[in-house]
C-alpha positions in Angstrom: 0.0 0.0 0.1 2.8 2.3 0.7 6.2 2.8 -0.9 9.4 1.5 0.7 9.9 1.0 4.4 8.5 4.4 5.5 5.2 6.2 4.9 4.7 10.0 5.5 7.1 11.1 8.3 5.5 14.4 8.6 7.7 17.2 9.9 5.7 20.5 10.1 7.1 23.9 9.6 5.1 27.2 10.4 1.9 25.5 10.9 -0.9 26.5 13.3 -1.7 24.1 16.2 -4.7 22.0 15.6 -7.4 22.3 18.2 -9.8 19.4 18.7 -13.1 19.3 20.7 -13.2 15.9 21.9 -16.1 13.9 23.4 -15.0 10.4 24.3 -16.9 7.3 25.2 -15.5 5.0 27.7 -14.0 3.1 24.7 -14.0 3.0 20.9 -13.0 -0.4 19.5 -12.1 -0.2 15.9 -10.7 -3.0 13.7 -7.7 -2.1 11.5 -6.0 -3.5 8.5 -2.3 -4.1 8.1 -0.6 -3.5 4.9 3.2 -4.1 5.1 3.0 -3.3 8.7 1.1 -0.1 8.6 -2.0 0.4 10.6 -5.0 1.8 8.6 -8.5 2.3 10.0 -11.8 3.8 8.9 -12.9 7.4 9.8 -16.3 8.9 9.2 -16.1 12.6 8.3 -19.2 14.9 8.3 -21.5 11.9 9.1 -21.3 10.5 5.5 -17.9 10.5 4.2 -15.6 7.5 5.0 -11.8 7.7 4.8 -8.9 5.3 5.2 -6.6 7.0 7.8 -3.2 5.9 9.1 -2.8 5.8 12.7 0.5 7.8 12.8 2.6 8.1 16.0 5.3 9.8 13.9 3.1 12.6 12.8 2.5 15.7 14.9 -1.3 16.3 14.1 -4.3 15.3 12.2 -3.9 15.5 8.3 -6.2 15.0 5.3 -5.2 14.6 1.8 -6.1 17.5 -0.3 -7.3 15.4 -3.3 -9.6 13.4 -0.9 -10.9 16.7 0.6 -11.8 18.0 -2.9 -13.4 14.9 -4.2 -15.7 14.7 -1.2 -16.4 18.5 -1.0 -14.7 19.1 2.3 -13.0 22.2 1.1 -15.9 24.5 0.8 -14.0 27.7 0.9 -10.5 28.3 -0.4 -8.3 28.3 2.7 -5.0 30.2 2.7 -1.7 28.5 2.6 -0.3 28.2 6.0 3.0 26.7 5.6 5.1 23.7 4.4 5.0 20.1 5.5 8.2 18.2 4.9 8.7 14.4 4.7 11.9 12.4 4.2 10.9 12.1 0.5 9.1 15.2 -0.3 7.1 18.3 0.8 3.9 19.8 0.3 2.1 23.2 0.9 -0.5 23.1 3.5 -3.8 24.6 4.5 -6.0 24.4 7.6 -9.7 23.7 7.4 -12.4 22.8 9.9 -14.6 19.6 9.4 -18.0 19.6 10.5 -17.5 16.4 12.4 -15.3 13.3 12.7 -16.2 9.9 14.2 -14.1 6.8 14.8 -15.9 3.5 15.6 -18.6 3.8 18.4 -17.0 7.0 19.7 -19.4 9.9 19.9 -19.0 12.4 16.9 -16.5 15.1 17.5 -17.8 18.5 16.1 -15.8 21.2 14.4 -12.5 19.4 14.1 -9.5 21.4 12.5 -7.4 19.5 10.1 -4.3 20.3 8.1 -4.7 19.7 4.2 -1.7 18.5 2.3 -0.8 16.5 -0.8 0.1 12.9 0.4 1.6 12.0 -3.1 4.1 14.9 -2.9 5.2 13.8 0.6 5.9 10.5 -1.1 8.4 12.0 -3.7 5.9 12.3 -6.5 6.0 8.5 -7.1 2.1 8.1 -6.8 2.0 5.5 -4.0 -1.4 4.4 -3.0 -1.7 6.9 -0.1 -4.0 7.0 2.9 -6.8 9.6 3.0 -5.5 11.2 6.0 -3.3 10.6 9.2 -4.2 10.5 13.0 -1.2 12.2 14.6 -0.2 13.4 18.1 -2.6 16.3 18.5 -5.4 13.9 18.0 -4.1 10.7 19.8 -2.7 12.3 23.0 -6.4 12.8 24.1 -6.6 9.1 24.6 -5.3 5.8 26.0 -4.4 4.3 22.7 -4.2 0.6 22.6 -2.8 -1.0 19.2 -3.3 -4.7 19.5 -1.7 -6.2 16.4 -2.4 -9.8 17.3 -6.2 -9.1 17.7 -6.2 -6.7 14.8 -7.9 -3.9 16.7 -7.4 -0.3 18.1 -8.9 0.8 21.2 -9.3 4.6 22.0 -10.3 5.3 25.7 -10.9 8.2 27.8 -10.2 6.1 30.8 -7.5 3.3 31.4 -7.8 -0.1 29.9 -9.3 -2.6 32.4 -6.2 -4.8 32.2 -4.3 -2.1 34.1 -6.4 -2.8 37.3 -4.2 -5.9 37.6 -0.6 -6.4 37.6 -0.1 -8.6 34.4 1.7 -6.0 32.4 5.1 -4.4 31.8 5.5 -0.7 32.1 8.0 1.0 29.8 8.7 4.7 30.2 9.1 6.9 27.3 10.1 10.5 26.6 8.5 12.8 24.0 10.9 14.3 21.3 8.5 16.8 20.1 5.7 14.5 19.3 7.8 11.3 18.7 7.6 8.4 21.5 11.1 7.6 22.4 12.0 4.4 24.2 15.3 3.0 25.3 16.2 -0.1 23.0 18.9 -2.3 24.0 20.9 -3.3 21.1 23.9 -5.9 20.5 27.2 -5.0 22.0 25.5 -3.6 25.1 24.5 -0.2 23.4 21.2 1.3 24.6 19.8 4.0 22.2 16.7 6.0 21.9 14.3 4.7 19.1 10.8 6.1 18.1 7.8 4.1 18.0 6.1 4.7 14.7 2.8 2.7 13.6 2.8 4.5 10.2 6.4 2.8 9.2 6.4 -0.5 7.7 9.8 -1.2 8.6 12.5 -0.5 11.3 15.1 2.0 10.4 18.4 3.0 12.0 20.5 6.0 11.5 23.8 5.9 9.8 25.5 6.8 13.1 24.0 3.9 14.9 24.9 1.5 11.9 28.5 2.7 12.4 28.3 2.0 16.0 27.0 -1.5 15.6 29.8 -2.2 12.7 27.1 -2.5 10.1 26.9 -1.0 6.3 26.2 2.8 6.4 24.9 3.1 2.9 21.6 4.9 2.8 18.9 2.2 2.0 21.0 -0.8 2.9 19.2 -3.7 4.5 20.8 -5.3 7.6 19.9 -7.4 10.7 20.2 -6.1 14.3 20.5 -9.5 15.8 18.5 -9.4 19.1 17.0 -6.2 20.5 15.1 -5.5 23.9 12.8 -2.9 25.2 13.3 -3.2 29.0 11.6 -6.3 30.2 8.5 -6.1 28.0 9.8 -7.2 24.6 12.6 -8.9 22.8 13.1 -9.9 19.2 15.7 -11.6 17.2 17.0 -11.1 13.7 15.3 -7.8 13.4 15.7 -6.6 9.8 16.4 -2.8 9.6 17.1 -0.2 6.8 19.8 2.4 7.2 18.2 5.8 6.6 19.2 9.5 7.2 16.8 10.4 10.2 17.6 14.1 10.5 14.2 15.1 9.1 12.4 13.4 11.9 11.6 15.5 15.0 11.6 19.2 13.4 15.2 19.0 12.4 16.4 17.6 15.7 20.0 16.3 15.3 20.1 12.8 14.0 22.1 11.7 17.0 19.0 12.0 19.1 17.1 9.6 17.1 19.0 6.4 16.6 16.2 4.7 14.9 12.5 4.1 14.3 10.7 1.0 15.4 8.3 0.1 12.7 5.7 -2.6 11.9 8.0 -5.5 11.4 8.8 -5.1 15.3 5.5 -3.7 16.3 3.4 -6.4 14.8 4.4 -8.6 17.6 3.0 -6.5 20.3 -0.1 -5.3 22.0 0.8 -1.9 23.4 -1.3 0.9 25.2 0.3 4.3 25.0 -0.3 6.6 28.0 0.6 10.1 26.7 -0.3 11.6 30.3 2.1 9.5 32.2 4.4 8.9 29.2 4.4 5.2 29.6 3.9 2.1 27.5 1.8 -0.9 29.0 2.6 -4.2 27.4 0.5 -7.1 28.7 2.6 -10.2 29.8 2.3 -12.9 27.1 
């Protein structure tokens, strides 16, 4: 569905903050599809338009593809250009519009939702991949406990904590926010511990050229390699993780690449059920 190992790592420059009026039910449980490790779910706009949106912990806000908006008459008045959105592979001018409503699963309808319009194809480098109709990023997701359960094929958005947190049958993994990116400590071969981002809209795991050099691996951009065994605290371990070497300086609003050693994508995340608690900055991983 999406080109290469990454989708639309959206880094915003000079954009207005998105404001959401949220009205949350105790839980909205939504099935999702997986295409090359990328999480995509249905979103209903203005009560009658269904879009396929990527759940994107690597994006900072809520985005809608401009072609999709025009096709479904979402852009009623010509909105002024507000800035430029830059990805690893391209860039797009942006506009901010207000949707009359947005609804996910059984969650109550959220009225008057501001979104940023952009050209998804342009962010993909003009290669015309089959793009999603939009992206659900940080400014939307941080209002919820977000559970992404790959084995069960479902997403749960809750205004209260998931029931399994009432017990003790889960691991807790603290994270930090680098801008909007969820950064966790990953233990790598040779005893290295480095910060990597969780990205549910990246199909593969990426490592920086700097980390590749530290691990004695090929440093050519686009090279595929194996990381051997990786560990995220006591919550998770995986062997023979395939990763692609990438230049990651465009992630995190121009943050120096040294602060982002890699991106954990779908080939790792598909093994997990994870709840993201943005308020306490913790991941909860049920015991397996």
